[in-house]
C-alpha positions as CSV (number, residue, x, y, z in Angstrom):
1,X,129.2,118.7,54.4
2,X,131.7,118.5,57.3
3,X,129.6,116.5,59.8
4,X,128.3,114.2,57.0
5,X,131.9,113.4,55.9
6,X,133.1,113.0,59.5
7,X,130.4,110.4,60.4
8,X,131.1,108.3,57.3
9,X,134.6,107.8,58.6
10,X,135.8,106.4,55.2
11,X,132.9,103.9,55.1
12,X,130.0,103.8,52.7
13,X,127.9,107.0,52.5
14,X,125.4,107.3,55.3
15,X,122.5,106.9,52.9
16,X,123.7,103.4,51.9
17,X,124.1,102.1,55.5
18,X,121.2,100.1,56.7
19,X,120.2,100.1,60.4
20,X,119.6,97.0,62.5
21,X,115.9,95.9,62.2
22,X,113.4,94.1,64.3
23,X,109.7,93.1,64.3
24,X,107.2,94.8,66.5
25,X,103.6,93.6,66.8
26,X,101.4,96.6,66.3
27,X,97.8,96.9,65.2
28,X,97.6,93.3,64.1
29,X,100.7,93.4,61.9
30,X,104.4,92.7,62.6
31,X,105.9,96.1,61.9
32,X,109.4,96.2,60.5
33,X,111.3,98.7,62.6
34,X,114.8,99.9,62.3
35,X,116.9,101.4,65.1
36,X,119.5,104.1,64.5
37,X,122.8,102.4,65.5
38,X,125.2,104.0,68.0
39,X,122.5,106.0,69.9
40,X,122.7,105.9,73.7
41,X,119.7,104.4,75.5
42,X,119.2,107.6,77.6
43,X,118.9,110.0,74.6
44,X,115.5,111.5,73.9
45,X,113.5,109.3,71.4
46,X,112.8,110.2,67.8
47,X,110.4,108.7,65.2
48,X,111.1,108.9,61.5
49,X,108.0,108.5,59.2
50,X,108.5,107.8,55.5
51,X,106.3,108.8,52.6
52,X,104.1,107.1,50.0
53,X,106.2,104.3,48.4
54,X,109.1,104.9,50.7
55,X,110.5,103.0,53.6
56,X,112.6,103.3,56.8
57,X,115.7,103.3,54.6
58,X,114.9,106.9,53.5
59,X,116.1,108.0,57.0
60,X,119.5,106.2,57.1
61,X,121.7,109.2,56.6
62,X,119.8,111.6,58.9
63,X,119.4,109.2,61.7
64,X,123.1,108.4,61.8
65,X,124.0,112.1,61.8
66,X,121.7,112.7,64.8
67,X,122.6,109.5,66.8
68,X,124.5,111.6,69.3
69,X,121.4,113.7,70.0
70,X,118.3,111.4,69.6
71,X,117.6,107.7,69.8
72,X,115.8,107.2,66.5
73,X,113.5,104.5,65.2
74,X,112.1,104.3,61.7
75,X,109.2,101.9,60.9
76,X,108.2,100.5,57.5
77,X,104.5,101.5,57.6
78,X,102.0,98.8,56.7
79,X,102.1,98.1,52.9
80,X,105.5,99.6,52.5
81,X,109.1,98.5,52.9
82,X,109.2,95.1,54.6
83,X,105.9,95.4,56.5
84,X,102.9,93.6,54.9
85,X,99.6,95.5,54.3
86,X,97.1,95.0,57.1
87,X,93.8,96.9,56.6
88,X,93.9,100.3,54.9
89,X,97.1,102.3,54.2
90,X,95.7,105.8,54.6
91,X,96.8,108.7,56.8
92,X,94.4,108.0,59.6
93,X,95.3,104.3,59.7
94,X,99.0,105.3,59.8
95,X,98.3,107.6,62.8
96,X,96.7,104.7,64.6
97,X,99.6,102.5,64.0
98,X,102.2,105.1,65.1
99,X,100.4,106.0,68.3
100,X,100.3,102.3,69.3
101,X,104.0,102.0,68.4
102,X,104.9,105.1,70.4
103,X,102.9,103.9,73.4
104,X,104.7,100.6,73.2
105,X,108.2,101.9,72.6
106,X,108.6,105.0,74.9
107,X,107.1,106.8,77.9
108,X,108.2,110.3,76.8
109,X,107.4,112.7,73.9
110,X,109.4,112.1,70.7
111,X,111.0,114.3,68.2
112,X,108.8,113.4,65.2
113,X,110.1,113.6,61.6
114,X,107.8,113.1,58.6
115,X,108.4,113.2,54.8
116,X,105.7,113.6,52.1
117,X,102.7,111.5,53.1
118,X,104.6,110.8,56.3
119,X,104.6,114.5,56.9
120,X,100.8,114.6,56.6
121,X,100.5,111.7,58.9
122,X,102.9,113.4,61.4
123,X,100.8,116.6,61.4
124,X,97.6,114.6,62.1
125,X,99.4,112.6,64.9
126,X,100.8,115.8,66.5
127,X,97.3,117.4,66.4
128,X,95.5,114.3,67.8
129,X,98.1,113.4,70.5
130,X,100.2,116.5,71.4
131,X,101.4,114.7,74.6
132,X,103.4,112.3,72.4
133,X,105.3,114.9,70.4
134,X,108.2,117.1,71.6
135,X,109.0,118.6,68.2
136,X,107.9,118.2,64.6
137,X,110.2,118.2,61.5
138,X,108.3,118.1,58.2
139,X,110.2,117.6,54.9
140,X,108.0,118.3,51.9
141,X,104.8,117.4,53.8
142,X,101.8,116.4,51.6
143,X,99.6,119.3,52.8
144,X,96.6,120.4,50.6
145,X,97.8,122.7,47.8
146,X,95.5,124.9,45.8
147,X,97.4,124.5,42.5
148,X,97.0,121.2,40.6
149,X,100.4,120.0,39.4
150,X,101.3,117.1,37.1
151,X,102.1,115.0,40.1
152,X,98.7,115.9,41.7
153,X,96.9,114.7,38.5
154,X,98.9,111.5,38.7
155,X,97.8,111.0,42.3
156,X,94.2,111.6,41.3
157,X,94.5,109.0,38.5
158,X,96.0,106.4,40.9
159,X,93.4,107.2,43.5
160,X,90.5,106.7,41.1
161,X,88.8,103.3,41.6
162,X,89.8,100.8,38.9
163,X,91.8,103.4,37.0
164,X,94.5,103.4,39.7
165,X,95.2,99.7,39.3
166,X,95.4,100.1,35.5
167,X,97.9,103.0,35.7
168,X,100.1,101.2,38.2
169,X,99.9,97.9,36.2
170,X,101.0,99.6,33.0
171,X,103.7,101.4,34.8
172,X,105.0,98.2,36.2
173,X,105.2,96.7,32.7
174,X,107.7,99.3,31.6
175,X,111.4,98.2,31.7
176,X,112.9,98.6,35.1
177,X,115.7,100.9,34.1
178,X,113.3,103.3,32.5
179,X,111.1,103.3,35.7
180,X,114.2,103.7,37.9
181,X,115.5,106.7,36.0
182,X,112.0,108.3,36.1
183,X,111.9,107.7,39.8
184,X,115.3,109.3,40.4
185,X,114.2,112.4,38.3
186,X,111.0,112.7,40.2
187,X,112.3,112.3,43.7
188,X,115.8,114.0,43.7
189,X,116.7,117.5,42.7
190,X,119.9,116.4,41.1
191,X,120.3,112.6,40.9
192,X,123.8,113.0,39.5
193,X,125.0,114.5,42.8
194,X,124.2,111.3,44.8
195,X,127.0,109.0,45.8
196,X,127.1,105.9,43.7
197,X,126.5,103.7,46.8
198,X,123.4,105.7,47.6
199,X,122.0,105.3,44.1
200,X,122.7,101.6,44.2
201,X,120.9,101.2,47.5
202,X,117.9,103.1,46.2
203,X,117.9,100.9,43.1
204,X,118.1,97.7,45.1
205,X,115.1,98.8,47.3
206,X,113.0,99.6,44.1
207,X,113.8,96.2,42.7
208,X,112.8,94.5,46.0
209,X,109.6,96.5,46.1
210,X,108.6,95.0,42.7
211,X,108.3,91.7,44.5
212,X,105.9,92.9,47.2
213,X,102.4,91.5,46.5
214,X,100.8,94.3,48.5
215,X,102.7,97.2,47.0
216,X,100.2,98.2,44.3
217,X,97.2,98.1,46.7
218,X,99.0,100.1,49.4
219,X,100.0,102.8,46.8
220,X,96.4,103.1,45.6
221,X,95.1,103.4,49.1
222,X,97.8,105.9,50.1
223,X,97.2,108.1,47.0
224,X,93.4,107.9,47.7
225,X,94.0,109.1,51.3
226,X,96.1,112.0,50.2
227,X,93.5,113.0,47.6
228,X,90.7,112.8,50.3
229,X,92.7,115.0,52.6
230,X,93.1,117.6,50.0
231,X,89.3,117.7,49.4
232,X,88.4,117.8,53.1
233,X,86.4,120.8,54.3
234,X,88.5,123.5,56.1
235,X,87.4,122.5,59.7
236,X,88.5,118.9,59.1
237,X,91.5,119.5,56.9
238,X,95.2,119.0,57.6
239,X,95.5,122.8,57.7
240,X,93.1,122.7,60.7
241,X,95.3,120.0,62.3
242,X,98.4,122.2,61.6
243,X,96.8,125.0,63.6
244,X,96.4,122.7,66.6
245,X,100.0,121.6,66.8
246,X,101.6,122.9,70.0
247,X,105.2,121.9,69.7
248,X,108.0,123.7,67.8
249,X,107.9,122.9,64.1
250,X,110.6,122.8,61.4
251,X,109.4,123.0,57.8
252,X,111.8,122.0,55.0
253,X,111.1,122.5,51.3
254,X,113.2,121.9,48.2
255,X,113.3,124.3,45.3
256,X,113.5,121.3,42.8
257,X,110.7,119.3,44.4
258,X,108.5,117.9,41.6
259,X,105.9,116.4,44.0
260,X,105.3,119.2,46.5
261,X,105.3,122.7,45.2
262,X,107.6,124.7,47.5
263,X,105.6,127.8,47.0
264,X,103.3,126.5,49.7
265,X,106.0,127.0,52.3
266,X,104.8,130.5,53.4
267,X,101.3,129.3,53.9
268,X,102.5,126.3,55.9
269,X,104.6,128.5,58.2
270,X,101.6,130.8,58.9
271,X,99.4,127.8,59.9
272,X,101.7,126.4,62.6
273,X,101.9,128.3,65.9
274,X,105.7,128.0,66.2
275,X,107.4,127.2,63.0
276,X,110.8,127.7,61.4
277,X,111.4,127.4,57.7
278,X,114.3,126.0,55.8
279,X,114.3,126.4,52.0
280,X,116.8,124.4,50.0
281,X,116.9,125.6,46.4
282,X,118.8,122.6,45.1
283,X,116.9,119.9,46.9
284,X,114.2,117.7,45.6
285,X,111.4,115.8,47.5
286,X,113.6,114.0,50.0
287,X,116.0,116.5,51.5
288,X,116.9,114.1,54.3
289,X,118.4,111.8,51.7
290,X,119.8,114.5,49.3
291,X,121.0,117.1,51.8
292,X,121.0,115.4,55.2
293,X,123.6,117.7,56.7
294,X,121.4,120.7,56.2
295,X,118.4,119.0,57.8
296,X,120.6,117.9,60.7
297,X,121.9,121.4,61.3
298,X,118.4,122.9,61.2
299,X,117.0,120.3,63.6
300,X,119.8,121.0,66.1
301,X,119.0,124.7,65.9
302,X,115.3,123.9,66.5
303,X,115.8,122.0,69.7
304,X,118.8,124.1,70.8
């Protein structure tokens, strides 16, 4: 925790510090993009890709810890955070958006970070455009898993036409506090260990998300895309994309992840050509939020 504590400098925890934001016209939508503050303009670029239902705020802590090493940007993908939905919100559509963003923002390969569905999108991007990616860090990536978990069944329900809207509508009707506590339990390995300011920031973002008119549709489309990717034939699957990735890869899994079964980690490491593995027994689905200092250290080792 030394580097984490040093960077906070007595201020609010890193996970509660928002980055400056701007609007970037990409693929017919004004993409809400955040820039990691304090990073020098001549540092190598990094792109942080959030997961289903997440936002650029999920990378606040990690981006600040790494702002002496990379110049990070984190977009809110269409339909999530503060970017309105434009077209579909699936993995392939996200890849298209991110390629256009990268070609607009930088002329050199980026260090690419992806979490959950953002991890699946990052794998597909690195396979399609290896020239754009210098390294790939995947935190609980949503790669196809042979075992059906309770969360997988929930995704299947949300992805089902008509049923998905019913499930999400009924969930939205539950008291916010109940939904908030359920979200904490699902996403984090130990919600009680989070700094109060980080929990408050997470709650504020969930409350704001309730007001987004596009949120439900984007969630359904994202879940449907994840389900389709898990059913794709082997030659067109994300595992086939993983085998095409040429850059160094860092895989991070949490032992208390309730959304991605960490037992898939050995299979994942075998599929990538050059992959290192970090297993965090106490972490949940978003290690970059819960244990950012461990992710920071592993990334520095990857590129060092």
